[in-house]
gemmi code that builds the backbone of each chain (N, CA, C; Angstrom):
import gemmi

chains = {
    "A": [
        ("UNK", (35.113, 9.172, 3.325), (34.186, 8.120, 2.906), (34.206, 7.947, 1.388)),
        ("UNK", (35.303, 7.404, 0.912), (35.471, 7.133, -0.509), (34.395, 6.152, -0.947)),
        ("UNK", (33.970, 5.386, 0.038), (33.026, 4.332, -0.227), (31.722, 4.779, -0.869)),
        ("UNK", (31.251, 5.950, -0.449), (29.988, 6.467, -0.980), (30.047, 6.606, -2.495)),
        ("UNK", (31.225, 6.920, -2.991), (31.394, 7.079, -4.430), (31.134, 5.739, -5.123)),
        ("UNK", (31.676, 4.699, -4.523), (31.467, 3.362, -5.078), (29.992, 2.967, -5.011)),
        ("UNK", (29.334, 3.399, -3.925), (27.927, 3.048, -3.765), (27.086, 3.656, -4.885)),
        ("UNK", (27.485, 4.821, -5.373), (26.751, 5.461, -6.462), (26.702, 4.538, -7.668)),
        ("UNK", (27.810, 3.869, -7.929), (27.877, 2.972, -9.086), (27.034, 1.717, -8.893)),
        ("UNK", (26.619, 1.496, -7.668), (25.877, 0.279, -7.367), (24.415, 0.370, -7.792)),
        ("UNK", (23.966, 1.578, -8.090), (22.542, 1.778, -8.364), (21.914, 0.816, -9.359)),
        ("UNK", (22.563, 0.624, -10.518), (21.944, -0.228, -11.537), (21.835, -1.669, -11.050)),
        ("UNK", (22.829, -2.109, -10.283), (22.793, -3.483, -9.759), (21.638, -3.641, -8.763)),
        ("UNK", (21.529, -2.660, -7.863), (20.449, -2.733, -6.871), (19.078, -2.663, -7.520)),
        ("UNK", (18.960, -1.735, -8.472), (17.657, -1.580, -9.143), (17.307, -2.865, -9.885)),
        ("UNK", (18.295, -3.433, -10.556), (18.044, -4.644, -11.331), (17.579, -5.780, -10.424)),
        ("UNK", (18.174, -5.840, -9.238), (17.868, -6.961, -8.346), (16.727, -6.670, -7.376)),
        ("UNK", (16.155, -5.459, -7.464), (15.034, -5.134, -6.586), (13.783, -5.903, -7.004)),
        ("UNK", (13.770, -6.366, -8.248), (12.604, -7.087, -8.756), (12.750, -8.590, -8.521)),
        ("UNK", (11.741, -9.202, -7.893), (11.850, -10.634, -7.551), (12.003, -11.551, -8.764)),
        ("UNK", (11.344, -11.217, -9.871), (11.479, -12.066, -11.063), (12.912, -12.002, -11.596)),
        ("UNK", (13.460, -10.807, -11.602), (14.848, -10.675, -12.082), (15.821, -11.382, -11.144)),
        ("UNK", (15.521, -11.294, -9.849), (16.377, -12.012, -8.887), (16.326, -13.504, -9.172)),
        ("UNK", (15.103, -13.992, -9.419), (14.934, -15.426, -9.680), (15.687, -15.833, -10.945)),
        ("UNK", (15.589, -15.013, -11.981), (16.290, -15.316, -13.238), (17.805, -15.336, -13.010)),
        ("UNK", (18.279, -14.338, -12.310), (19.724, -14.261, -12.058), (20.197, -15.456, -11.229)),
        ("UNK", (19.396, -15.779, -10.205), (19.732, -16.904, -9.337), (19.835, -18.202, -10.133)),
        ("UNK", (18.845, -18.369, -11.018), (18.802, -19.553, -11.863), (20.065, -19.660, -12.729)),
        ("UNK", (20.434, -18.549, -13.336), (21.629, -18.534, -14.189), (22.900, -18.758, -13.375)),
        ("UNK", (22.915, -18.213, -12.166), (24.102, -18.343, -11.314), (24.275, -19.777, -10.829)),
        ("UNK", (23.129, -20.466, -10.579), (23.251, -21.818, -10.018), (23.286, -22.894, -11.085)),
        ("UNK", (22.558, -22.694, -12.202), (22.456, -23.768, -13.200), (23.235, -23.521, -14.486)),
        ("UNK", (23.928, -22.397, -14.567), (24.706, -22.128, -15.771), (23.869, -21.555, -16.898)),
        ("UNK", (24.444, -21.517, -18.099), (23.800, -20.890, -19.257), (22.396, -21.413, -19.516)),
        ("UNK", (21.518, -20.502, -19.952), (20.153, -20.885, -20.292), (19.703, -20.083, -21.509)),
        ("UNK", (18.786, -20.660, -22.254), (18.178, -19.911, -23.351), (16.983, -19.142, -22.801)),
        ("UNK", (16.508, -18.176, -23.593), (15.337, -17.409, -23.171), (14.140, -18.346, -22.983)),
        ("UNK", (14.042, -19.341, -23.873), (12.935, -20.304, -23.755), (12.952, -21.026, -22.420)),
        ("UNK", (14.112, -21.527, -22.054), (14.225, -22.269, -20.793), (13.892, -21.348, -19.619)),
        ("UNK", (14.373, -20.118, -19.694), (14.113, -19.174, -18.609), (12.637, -18.810, -18.533)),
        ("UNK", (11.994, -18.747, -19.677), (10.565, -18.410, -19.708), (9.741, -19.506, -19.033)),
        ("UNK", (10.099, -20.747, -19.321), (9.397, -21.867, -18.676), (9.541, -21.776, -17.164)),
        ("UNK", (10.728, -21.396, -16.738), (11.023, -21.346, -15.308), (10.390, -20.140, -14.617)),
        ("UNK", (10.440, -18.986, -15.278), (10.024, -17.741, -14.632), (8.517, -17.586, -14.480)),
        ("UNK", (7.764, -18.287, -15.309), (6.313, -18.200, -15.187), (5.730, -16.883, -15.677)),
        ("UNK", (6.472, -16.164, -16.497), (5.936, -14.963, -17.145), (6.191, -15.096, -18.647)),
        ("UNK", (5.609, -14.206, -19.448), (5.727, -14.326, -20.904), (7.161, -14.126, -21.387)),
        ("UNK", (7.419, -14.610, -22.600), (8.774, -14.475, -23.133), (9.194, -13.008, -23.315)),
        ("UNK", (8.276, -12.135, -23.820), (8.676, -10.726, -23.915), (9.040, -10.138, -22.543)),
        ("UNK", (8.314, -10.577, -21.514), (8.608, -10.086, -20.158), (9.996, -10.547, -19.725)),
        ("UNK", (10.296, -11.822, -19.999), (11.617, -12.358, -19.641), (12.707, -11.584, -20.387)),
        ("UNK", (12.476, -11.319, -21.671), (13.461, -10.586, -22.466), (13.702, -9.196, -21.894)),
        ("UNK", (12.629, -8.562, -21.461), (12.735, -7.234, -20.852), (13.586, -7.295, -19.583)),
        ("UNK", (13.294, -8.295, -18.755), (14.062, -8.461, -17.509), (15.539, -8.701, -17.823)),
        ("UNK", (15.782, -9.515, -18.867), (17.166, -9.811, -19.231), (17.902, -8.553, -19.700)),
        ("UNK", (17.169, -7.667, -20.369), (17.778, -6.411, -20.814), (18.237, -5.579, -19.621)),
        ("UNK", (17.386, -5.527, -18.604), (17.748, -4.776, -17.387), (18.965, -5.413, -16.719)),
        ("UNK", (18.966, -6.733, -16.640), (20.101, -7.450, -16.029), (21.382, -7.239, -16.844)),
        ("UNK", (21.200, -7.190, -18.171), (22.359, -6.975, -19.049), (22.951, -5.589, -18.833)),
        ("UNK", (22.060, -4.591, -18.718), (22.517, -3.218, -18.504), (23.310, -3.102, -17.202)),
        ("UNK", (22.903, -3.879, -16.222), (23.608, -3.862, -14.934), (24.835, -4.771, -14.971)),
        ("UNK", (25.088, -5.346, -16.156), (26.220, -6.254, -16.365), (26.136, -7.516, -15.513)),
        ("UNK", (24.916, -7.846, -15.082), (24.729, -9.046, -14.259), (24.630, -10.300, -15.123)),
        ("UNK", (24.244, -10.130, -16.393), (24.221, -11.268, -17.316), (24.889, -10.875, -18.629)),
        ("UNK", (25.323, -11.903, -19.349), (25.926, -11.706, -20.651), (25.201, -12.619, -21.634)),
        ("UNK", (25.118, -12.241, -22.890), (24.461, -13.147, -23.830), (25.396, -13.532, -24.981)),
        ("UNK", (25.041, -14.652, -25.548), (25.844, -15.217, -26.641), (24.856, -15.861, -27.605)),
        ("UNK", (24.993, -15.524, -28.876), (24.094, -16.097, -29.872), (24.623, -17.422, -30.388)),
        ("UNK", (23.716, -18.380, -30.522), (24.111, -19.672, -31.062), (22.959, -20.140, -31.949)),
        ("UNK", (23.150, -20.007, -33.278), (22.068, -20.322, -34.201), (20.912, -19.362, -33.984)),
        ("UNK", (19.723, -19.913, -33.771), (18.555, -19.060, -33.589), (18.310, -18.742, -32.124)),
        ("UNK", (19.082, -19.372, -31.263), (18.865, -19.173, -29.826), (19.901, -18.220, -29.222)),
        ("UNK", (19.459, -17.493, -28.194), (20.388, -16.667, -27.442), (20.560, -17.295, -26.065)),
        ("UNK", (21.818, -17.504, -25.710), (22.110, -18.091, -24.397), (22.561, -16.999, -23.433)),
        ("UNK", (22.031, -17.070, -22.250), (22.401, -16.085, -21.235), (23.210, -16.734, -20.118)),
        ("UNK", (24.166, -15.991, -19.589), (24.931, -16.503, -18.453), (25.087, -15.410, -17.399)),
        ("UNK", (25.191, -15.861, -16.133), (25.319, -14.914, -15.020), (26.744, -14.404, -14.926)),
        ("UNK", (26.892, -13.176, -14.504), (28.208, -12.577, -14.275), (28.302, -12.192, -12.797)),
        ("UNK", (28.613, -13.182, -11.951), (28.572, -12.932, -10.500), (29.470, -11.776, -10.052)),
        ("UNK", (30.505, -11.491, -10.832), (31.398, -10.388, -10.445), (30.655, -9.059, -10.321)),
        ("UNK", (29.567, -8.954, -11.103), (28.791, -7.716, -11.073), (28.111, -7.503, -9.721)),
        ("UNK", (28.103, -8.545, -8.878), (27.498, -8.424, -7.550), (28.398, -7.675, -6.571)),
        ("UNK", (29.613, -7.387, -6.997), (30.569, -6.755, -6.086), (30.014, -5.512, -5.365)),
        ("UNK", (29.262, -4.622, -6.061), (28.739, -3.450, -5.351), (27.805, -3.818, -4.197)),
        ("UNK", (27.062, -4.914, -4.394), (26.157, -5.377, -3.349), (26.954, -5.852, -2.127)),
        ("UNK", (28.021, -6.593, -2.413), (28.895, -7.062, -1.337), (29.530, -5.857, -0.638)),
        ("UNK", (29.942, -4.873, -1.437), (30.512, -3.654, -0.867), (29.506, -2.955, 0.050)),
        ("UNK", (28.265, -2.905, -0.412), (27.208, -2.260, 0.374), (27.068, -2.946, 1.728)),
        ("UNK", (27.014, -4.281, 1.699), (26.879, -5.056, 2.934), (28.069, -4.790, 3.854)),
        ("UNK", (29.258, -4.824, 3.287), (30.460, -4.611, 4.104), (30.495, -3.197, 4.680)),
        ("UNK", (30.123, -2.236, 3.839), (30.150, -0.850, 4.276), (29.205, -0.633, 5.455)),
        ("UNK", (27.951, -1.079, 5.279), (26.982, -0.837, 6.342), (27.243, -1.692, 7.574)),
        ("UNK", (27.869, -2.821, 7.391), (28.233, -3.635, 8.553), (29.209, -2.838, 9.430)),
        ("UNK", (30.227, -2.270, 8.798), (31.184, -1.442, 9.554), (30.495, -0.224, 10.160)),
        ("UNK", (29.664, 0.416, 9.331), (28.952, 1.620, 9.764), (28.143, 1.353, 11.036)),
        ("UNK", (27.318, 0.309, 11.008), (26.432, 0.064, 12.149), (27.184, -0.427, 13.377)),
        ("UNK", (28.240, -1.207, 13.191), (29.048, -1.613, 14.352), (29.631, -0.387, 15.035)),
        ("UNK", (30.120, 0.526, 14.217), (30.688, 1.762, 14.743), (29.630, 2.588, 15.486)),
        ("UNK", (28.445, 2.726, 14.864), (27.388, 3.529, 15.482), (26.856, 2.882, 16.760)),
        ("UNK", (26.801, 1.564, 16.772), (26.329, 0.879, 17.991), (27.341, 1.030, 19.124)),
        ("UNK", (28.623, 1.097, 18.775), (29.638, 1.391, 19.804), (29.354, 2.756, 20.415)),
        ("UNK", (29.036, 3.715, 19.542), (28.738, 5.057, 20.028), (27.467, 5.091, 20.857)),
        ("UNK", (26.481, 4.297, 20.437), (25.237, 4.202, 21.207), (25.520, 3.690, 22.618)),
        ("UNK", (26.373, 2.668, 22.705), (26.709, 2.118, 24.025), (27.442, 3.138, 24.896)),
        ("UNK", (28.312, 3.920, 24.259), (28.993, 4.994, 24.997), (27.978, 5.998, 25.539)),
        ("UNK", (27.023, 6.352, 24.692), (25.994, 7.306, 25.092), (25.169, 6.760, 26.253)),
        ("UNK", (24.763, 5.492, 26.158), (23.945, 4.881, 27.207), (24.674, 4.904, 28.551)),
        ("UNK", (25.993, 4.729, 28.502), (26.800, 4.784, 29.732), (26.687, 6.149, 30.396)),
        ("UNK", (26.629, 7.190, 29.559), (26.590, 8.561, 30.087), (25.193, 9.012, 30.490)),
        ("UNK", (24.171, 8.332, 29.956), (22.783, 8.739, 30.237), (22.340, 8.326, 31.633)),
        ("UNK", (21.356, 9.073, 32.161), (20.790, 8.724, 33.478), (19.993, 7.441, 33.390)),
    ],
    "B": [
        ("UNK", (28.309, -8.348, 24.218), (28.200, -9.454, 23.265), (27.776, -8.919, 21.906)),
        ("UNK", (28.419, -9.373, 20.877), (28.098, -8.913, 19.536), (27.942, -10.116, 18.616)),
        ("UNK", (26.852, -10.148, 17.900), (26.651, -11.217, 16.927), (26.379, -10.589, 15.569)),
        ("UNK", (26.989, -11.100, 14.567), (26.718, -10.599, 13.226), (26.406, -11.767, 12.326)),
        ("UNK", (25.275, -11.686, 11.658), (24.970, -12.696, 10.655), (25.530, -12.192, 9.340)),
        ("UNK", (26.279, -13.045, 8.691), (26.913, -12.589, 7.460), (25.951, -12.569, 6.282)),
        ("UNK", (24.880, -13.326, 6.381), (23.963, -13.410, 5.251), (23.127, -12.155, 5.061)),
        ("UNK", (22.833, -11.470, 6.141), (22.099, -10.230, 6.017), (22.649, -9.292, 7.068)),
        ("UNK", (22.277, -8.045, 6.946), (22.817, -7.093, 7.891), (22.013, -7.094, 9.172)),
        ("UNK", (22.326, -8.045, 10.025), (21.677, -8.121, 11.320), (22.755, -8.025, 12.381)),
        ("UNK", (22.598, -7.079, 13.277), (23.555, -6.964, 14.368), (22.768, -7.011, 15.670)),
        ("UNK", (23.193, -7.896, 16.551), (22.510, -8.011, 17.848), (23.490, -7.712, 18.958)),
        ("UNK", (23.042, -6.941, 19.916), (23.891, -6.686, 21.078), (23.073, -6.745, 22.348)),
        ("UNK", (23.635, -7.427, 23.310), (23.021, -7.476, 24.630), (23.558, -6.272, 25.401)),
        ("UNK", (22.633, -5.460, 25.930), (23.059, -4.266, 26.641), (22.499, -4.249, 28.056)),
        ("UNK", (23.325, -3.865, 29.036), (22.890, -3.925, 30.445), (21.999, -2.748, 30.849)),
        ("UNK", (21.008, -2.443, 30.023), (20.091, -1.341, 30.333), (18.674, -1.770, 30.000)),
        ("UNK", (17.694, -1.175, 30.703), (16.299, -1.534, 30.395), (15.898, -1.002, 29.016)),
        ("UNK", (14.916, -1.653, 28.358), (14.472, -1.223, 27.026), (14.083, 0.262, 26.998)),
        ("UNK", (13.474, 0.754, 28.081), (13.010, 2.147, 28.127), (14.150, 3.126, 27.881)),
        ("UNK", (15.306, 2.823, 28.444), (16.446, 3.717, 28.312), (16.994, 3.687, 26.881)),
        ("UNK", (17.098, 2.488, 26.333), (17.594, 2.358, 24.955), (16.607, 3.008, 23.990)),
        ("UNK", (15.317, 2.835, 24.274), (14.277, 3.437, 23.431), (14.456, 4.952, 23.335)),
        ("UNK", (14.778, 5.572, 24.472), (14.998, 7.026, 24.476), (16.152, 7.383, 23.545)),
        ("UNK", (17.233, 6.622, 23.625), (18.397, 6.914, 22.781), (18.091, 6.700, 21.293)),
        ("UNK", (17.110, 5.826, 21.019), (16.752, 5.537, 19.625), (15.735, 6.519, 19.063)),
        ("UNK", (15.016, 7.232, 19.951), (13.877, 8.018, 19.468), (13.901, 9.510, 19.814)),
        ("UNK", (14.838, 9.953, 20.637), (14.907, 11.392, 20.925), (15.969, 12.025, 20.023)),
        ("UNK", (15.527, 12.982, 19.224), (16.383, 13.602, 18.218), (17.760, 13.998, 18.717)),
        ("UNK", (17.808, 14.675, 19.878), (19.095, 15.154, 20.389), (20.005, 13.986, 20.780)),
        ("UNK", (19.392, 12.902, 21.243), (20.182, 11.716, 21.615), (20.629, 10.955, 20.358)),
        ("UNK", (19.725, 10.868, 19.385), (20.073, 10.184, 18.123), (21.286, 10.871, 17.497)),
        ("UNK", (21.282, 12.192, 17.582), (22.379, 12.966, 16.996), (23.720, 12.579, 17.614)),
        ("UNK", (23.695, 12.257, 18.896), (24.948, 11.944, 19.591), (25.609, 10.650, 19.115)),
        ("UNK", (24.798, 9.689, 18.718), (25.426, 8.418, 18.332), (25.259, 8.077, 16.851)),
        ("UNK", (24.244, 8.695, 16.203), (24.024, 8.321, 14.797), (24.297, 9.500, 13.865)),
        ("UNK", (23.379, 10.434, 13.802), (23.537, 11.576, 12.893), (22.556, 12.659, 13.296)),
        ("UNK", (22.832, 13.877, 12.825), (21.886, 14.966, 13.019), (20.593, 14.577, 12.296)),
        ("UNK", (19.454, 15.025, 12.840), (18.184, 14.519, 12.312), (17.017, 15.390, 12.749)),
        ("UNK", (15.868, 15.188, 12.112), (14.633, 15.815, 12.595), (13.576, 14.723, 12.809)),
        ("UNK", (14.034, 13.665, 13.436), (13.194, 12.502, 13.723), (12.074, 12.833, 14.715)),
        ("UNK", (10.921, 12.252, 14.504), (9.821, 12.281, 15.469), (9.248, 10.865, 15.518)),
        ("UNK", (8.979, 10.357, 16.706), (8.461, 8.969, 16.775), (6.983, 8.872, 16.398)),
        ("UNK", (6.685, 9.229, 15.145), (5.307, 9.150, 14.657), (5.315, 8.442, 13.319)),
        ("UNK", (4.475, 7.417, 13.197), (4.406, 6.673, 11.938), (4.018, 7.634, 10.814)),
        ("UNK", (4.746, 7.581, 9.716), (4.464, 8.437, 8.569), (5.274, 9.721, 8.569)),
        ("UNK", (5.956, 10.016, 9.674), (6.768, 11.236, 9.746), (7.959, 11.129, 8.793)),
        ("UNK", (8.049, 12.111, 7.894), (9.178, 12.134, 6.957), (10.278, 13.007, 7.540)),
        ("UNK", (11.489, 12.506, 7.510), (12.594, 13.252, 8.103), (13.893, 12.889, 7.381)),
        ("UNK", (14.974, 13.479, 7.828), (16.249, 13.104, 7.222), (17.357, 13.028, 8.268)),
        ("UNK", (18.338, 12.198, 7.960), (19.573, 12.143, 8.731), (20.585, 12.947, 7.925)),
        ("UNK", (21.391, 13.738, 8.619), (22.364, 14.561, 7.894), (23.753, 14.348, 8.438)),
        ("UNK", (24.674, 14.025, 7.527), (26.071, 13.948, 7.937), (26.883, 14.858, 7.004)),
        ("UNK", (28.164, 14.917, 7.229), (29.016, 15.811, 6.447), (29.008, 15.416, 4.971)),
        ("UNK", (28.705, 16.366, 4.088), (28.721, 16.031, 2.653), (30.125, 15.648, 2.185)),
        ("UNK", (30.185, 14.719, 1.248), (31.461, 14.332, 0.640), (31.274, 14.379, -0.873)),
        ("UNK", (32.347, 14.168, -1.615), (32.255, 14.181, -3.070), (31.189, 13.199, -3.544)),
        ("UNK", (30.315, 13.612, -4.411), (29.258, 12.773, -4.980), (28.166, 12.356, -3.992)),
        ("UNK", (28.190, 12.933, -2.803), (27.122, 12.585, -1.852), (26.876, 13.767, -0.941)),
        ("UNK", (25.626, 14.192, -0.856), (25.299, 15.365, -0.053), (25.196, 15.058, 1.448)),
        ("UNK", (25.447, 13.814, 1.808), (25.435, 13.449, 3.222), (24.044, 13.274, 3.816)),
        ("UNK", (23.021, 13.316, 2.949), (21.646, 13.235, 3.448), (21.058, 11.838, 3.237)),
        ("UNK", (20.412, 11.342, 4.277), (19.671, 10.082, 4.167), (18.211, 10.422, 4.417)),
        ("UNK", (17.377, 10.207, 3.427), (15.955, 10.502, 3.569), (15.270, 9.335, 4.242)),
        ("UNK", (14.318, 9.689, 5.095), (13.686, 8.617, 5.848), (12.218, 8.904, 6.121)),
        ("UNK", (11.529, 7.856, 6.517), (10.138, 7.969, 6.910), (9.888, 6.916, 7.976)),
        ("UNK", (9.238, 7.331, 9.037), (8.977, 6.397, 10.134), (7.901, 5.395, 9.719)),
        ("UNK", (8.163, 4.115, 9.932), (7.220, 3.079, 9.511), (6.567, 2.348, 10.675)),
        ("UNK", (7.344, 2.077, 11.712), (6.787, 1.357, 12.864), (7.265, 2.021, 14.149)),
        ("UNK", (6.324, 2.283, 15.054), (6.680, 2.787, 16.387), (5.894, 1.986, 17.416)),
        ("UNK", (6.570, 1.059, 18.063), (5.956, 0.313, 19.167), (6.834, 0.583, 20.371)),
        ("UNK", (6.464, 1.575, 21.202), (7.350, 2.022, 22.278), (8.006, 0.890, 23.077)),
        ("UNK", (9.314, 1.029, 23.227), (10.146, 0.093, 23.986), (10.264, -1.295, 23.351)),
        ("UNK", (9.719, -1.469, 22.149), (9.753, -2.796, 21.520), (10.275, -2.787, 20.090)),
        ("UNK", (9.718, -1.900, 19.276), (10.084, -1.963, 17.860), (10.013, -0.594, 17.195)),
        ("UNK", (11.040, -0.311, 16.402), (11.103, 0.949, 15.677), (11.632, 0.665, 14.272)),
        ("UNK", (10.993, 1.262, 13.289), (11.462, 1.031, 11.940), (11.351, 2.299, 11.113)),
        ("UNK", (12.366, 2.533, 10.279), (12.301, 3.657, 9.346), (12.999, 3.318, 8.033)),
        ("UNK", (12.581, 4.067, 7.010), (13.209, 3.895, 5.698), (14.599, 4.508, 5.743)),
        ("UNK", (15.434, 4.084, 4.811), (16.805, 4.573, 4.736), (17.118, 4.736, 3.247)),
        ("UNK", (16.944, 5.961, 2.764), (17.109, 6.197, 1.335), (18.330, 7.072, 1.096)),
        ("UNK", (19.309, 6.501, 0.442), (20.551, 7.219, 0.193), (21.036, 6.912, -1.211)),
        ("UNK", (21.375, 7.934, -1.958), (21.870, 7.756, -3.320), (20.892, 6.952, -4.170)),
        ("UNK", (19.609, 7.157, -3.923), (18.609, 6.465, -4.715), (18.375, 5.022, -4.305)),
        ("UNK", (19.105, 4.551, -3.305), (18.901, 3.180, -2.830), (17.948, 3.215, -1.647)),
        ("UNK", (16.849, 2.492, -1.792), (15.877, 2.466, -0.708), (16.053, 1.217, 0.120)),
        ("UNK", (16.333, 1.407, 1.377), (16.432, 0.260, 2.268), (15.684, 0.578, 3.545)),
        ("UNK", (15.813, -0.296, 4.505), (14.932, -0.275, 5.653), (15.724, -0.640, 6.904)),
        ("UNK", (15.503, 0.116, 7.966), (16.174, -0.207, 9.228), (15.113, -0.570, 10.262)),
        ("UNK", (15.282, -1.699, 10.910), (14.335, -2.143, 11.933), (15.080, -2.414, 13.236)),
        ("UNK", (14.641, -1.759, 14.284), (15.206, -1.984, 15.617), (14.223, -2.796, 16.435)),
        ("UNK", (14.721, -3.832, 17.093), (13.862, -4.624, 17.971), (14.508, -4.706, 19.352)),
        ("UNK", (13.729, -4.458, 20.378), (14.233, -4.511, 21.745), (13.529, -5.623, 22.506)),
        ("UNK", (14.303, -6.527, 23.075), (13.721, -7.607, 23.861), (14.342, -7.584, 25.246)),
        ("UNK", (13.484, -7.466, 26.251), (13.981, -7.418, 27.622), (14.529, -8.784, 28.018)),
        ("UNK", (15.725, -8.769, 28.600), (16.327, -10.020, 29.059), (16.521, -9.891, 30.576)),
        ("UNK", (17.008, -10.932, 31.210), (17.206, -10.893, 32.657), (17.995, -9.669, 33.103)),
        ("UNK", (19.151, -9.472, 32.473), (20.016, -8.392, 32.938), (19.951, -7.113, 32.127)),
        ("UNK", (19.066, -7.035, 31.152), (19.021, -5.823, 30.338), (18.166, -5.990, 29.110)),
        ("UNK", (18.750, -5.707, 27.952), (17.985, -5.724, 26.712), (18.812, -6.321, 25.582)),
        ("UNK", (18.159, -7.145, 24.796), (18.798, -7.607, 23.568), (18.328, -6.668, 22.463)),
        ("UNK", (19.283, -5.903, 21.930), (18.964, -4.952, 20.869), (19.350, -5.561, 19.531)),
        ("UNK", (18.390, -5.545, 18.602), (18.636, -6.128, 17.287), (18.439, -5.059, 16.227)),
        ("UNK", (19.408, -4.931, 15.349), (19.332, -3.972, 14.259), (19.343, -4.738, 12.956)),
        ("UNK", (18.365, -4.489, 12.131), (18.343, -5.154, 10.834), (18.252, -4.096, 9.744)),
        ("UNK", (19.191, -4.111, 8.848), (19.198, -3.165, 7.730), (19.072, -3.988, 6.462)),
        ("UNK", (17.941, -3.865, 5.819), (17.721, -4.793, 4.719), (16.730, -4.295, 3.700)),
        ("UNK", (16.655, -5.057, 2.642), (15.590, -4.895, 1.683), (15.744, -3.695, 0.784)),
        ("UNK", (15.558, -3.929, -0.479), (15.536, -2.831, -1.411), (14.142, -2.777, -1.938)),
        ("UNK", (13.474, -1.703, -1.609), (12.053, -1.642, -1.884), (11.772, -1.698, -3.371)),
        ("UNK", (10.827, -2.481, -3.727), (10.343, -2.476, -5.099), (8.838, -2.589, -5.003)),
        ("UNK", (8.163, -2.368, -6.111), (6.704, -2.401, -6.067), (6.190, -3.770, -5.646)),
        ("UNK", (6.956, -4.780, -6.028), (6.437, -6.131, -5.808), (6.761, -6.754, -4.460)),
        ("UNK", (7.849, -6.342, -3.850), (8.105, -6.901, -2.523), (8.658, -5.839, -1.588)),
        ("UNK", (7.805, -4.909, -1.282), (8.209, -3.817, -0.412), (8.620, -4.356, 0.948)),
        ("UNK", (9.808, -3.969, 1.367), (10.335, -4.480, 2.627), (9.439, -4.102, 3.797)),
        ("UNK", (8.806, -2.947, 3.708), (8.012, -2.507, 4.860), (6.758, -3.318, 5.060)),
        ("UNK", (6.411, -4.124, 4.066), (5.245, -4.998, 4.244), (5.671, -6.308, 4.895)),
        ("UNK", (6.911, -6.360, 5.291), (7.395, -7.551, 5.975), (7.823, -8.642, 5.010)),
        ("UNK", (7.854, -8.315, 3.730), (8.168, -9.338, 2.732), (9.624, -9.274, 2.311)),
        ("UNK", (10.500, -8.866, 3.207), (11.901, -8.758, 2.795), (12.587, -10.120, 2.755)),
        ("UNK", (11.827, -11.160, 3.047), (12.401, -12.498, 3.009), (13.019, -12.794, 1.655)),
        ("UNK", (12.329, -12.371, 0.625), (12.812, -12.629, -0.735), (14.241, -12.157, -0.922)),
        ("UNK", (14.489, -10.954, -0.451), (15.827, -10.394, -0.596), (16.823, -11.145, 0.272)),
        ("UNK", (16.419, -11.397, 1.516), (17.300, -12.112, 2.444), (17.674, -13.483, 1.888)),
        ("UNK", (16.667, -14.142, 1.366), (16.873, -15.482, 0.842), (17.825, -15.418, -0.354)),
        ("UNK", (17.637, -14.388, -1.149), (18.501, -14.199, -2.315), (19.959, -14.088, -1.887)),
        ("UNK", (20.195, -13.237, -0.904), (21.552, -13.053, -0.394), (22.073, -14.387, 0.139)),
        ("UNK", (21.205, -15.094, 0.866), (21.582, -16.377, 1.437), (21.959, -17.378, 0.358)),
        ("UNK", (21.117, -17.443, -0.685), (21.375, -18.393, -1.766), (22.667, -18.071, -2.505)),
        ("UNK", (23.022, -16.797, -2.515), (24.211, -16.403, -3.263), (25.458, -16.383, -2.391)),
        ("UNK", (25.308, -16.860, -1.181), (26.409, -16.847, -0.224), (27.729, -17.326, -0.814)),
        ("UNK", (27.664, -18.457, -1.501), (28.898, -19.034, -2.046), (29.479, -18.154, -3.145)),
        ("UNK", (28.565, -17.653, -3.984), (28.997, -16.763, -5.067), (29.678, -15.542, -4.470)),
        ("UNK", (28.995, -14.975, -3.482), (29.485, -13.763, -2.840), (30.789, -14.030, -2.086)),
        ("UNK", (30.876, -15.184, -1.445), (32.091, -15.527, -0.698), (33.297, -15.547, -1.633)),
        ("UNK", (33.082, -15.982, -2.855), (34.150, -16.044, -3.831), (34.668, -14.680, -4.255)),
        ("UNK", (33.862, -13.664, -4.024), (34.246, -12.306, -4.428), (35.105, -11.614, -3.387)),
        ("UNK", (35.040, -12.118, -2.156), (35.701, -11.385, -1.071), (37.182, -11.696, -0.942)),
    ],
}
model = gemmi.Model(1)
for chain_id, residues in chains.items():
    chain = gemmi.Chain(chain_id)
    for i, (resn, *xyz) in enumerate(residues, 1):
        res = gemmi.Residue()
        res.name, res.seqid = resn, gemmi.SeqId(i, " ")
        for name, pos in zip(("N", "CA", "C"), xyz):
            atom = gemmi.Atom()
            atom.name, atom.element = name, gemmi.Element(name[0])
            atom.pos, atom.b_iso = gemmi.Position(*pos), 0.0
            res.add_atom(atom)
        chain.add_residue(res)
    model.add_chain(chain)
structure = gemmi.Structure()
structure.add_model(model)
structure.setup_entities()
């Protein structure tokens, strides 16, 4: 199960996306392209310092990247960073299909 | 019959057995061990237990769990915590003409604001759904 090793690296991505506000921010960036902190603050419905904090967490998970332009900082989504999440889904999909096959085998043998 | 929804981890199977029989396989420790993993499961809400499989590099093979829902022959749910990732497994059994439709849902990453066990895992599901195209591009 080499896969478990990869899952370990997924932690920061999962933690970052466990928060609904961060998910919303990431979703917004993924669907609408680059945004400034101001634009994201208007959208997120929380204070600008809160948005900045969320962006820091997303940045650490490599889910967003920032670029300075004059006095504004623009953020963009890095969808490639979602790969561990996709891996998780694929891994557990295989896992549960396999286990359900075994469950069916067991049920055949049970009274 | 096997159905898999790609947007979330939902697997449904129609099985030619009554719900009572499947329930036993889902809730008796010795039977669970035969198809899933070694465990100290008890069908009591709040019971903390673990699933144990063979340790591998960087993983001790342990999945920590806690029973969340026990509705005999209908619904069973427990936490699934592995490598610091908290998720949730929900089994639903629906009696059909010839047997049982068994549904397994593995979802949700618990956070303070939308704990999956409160039934609010929609947020996560919707997120995965909305990112379908993004995710499809990665595969």
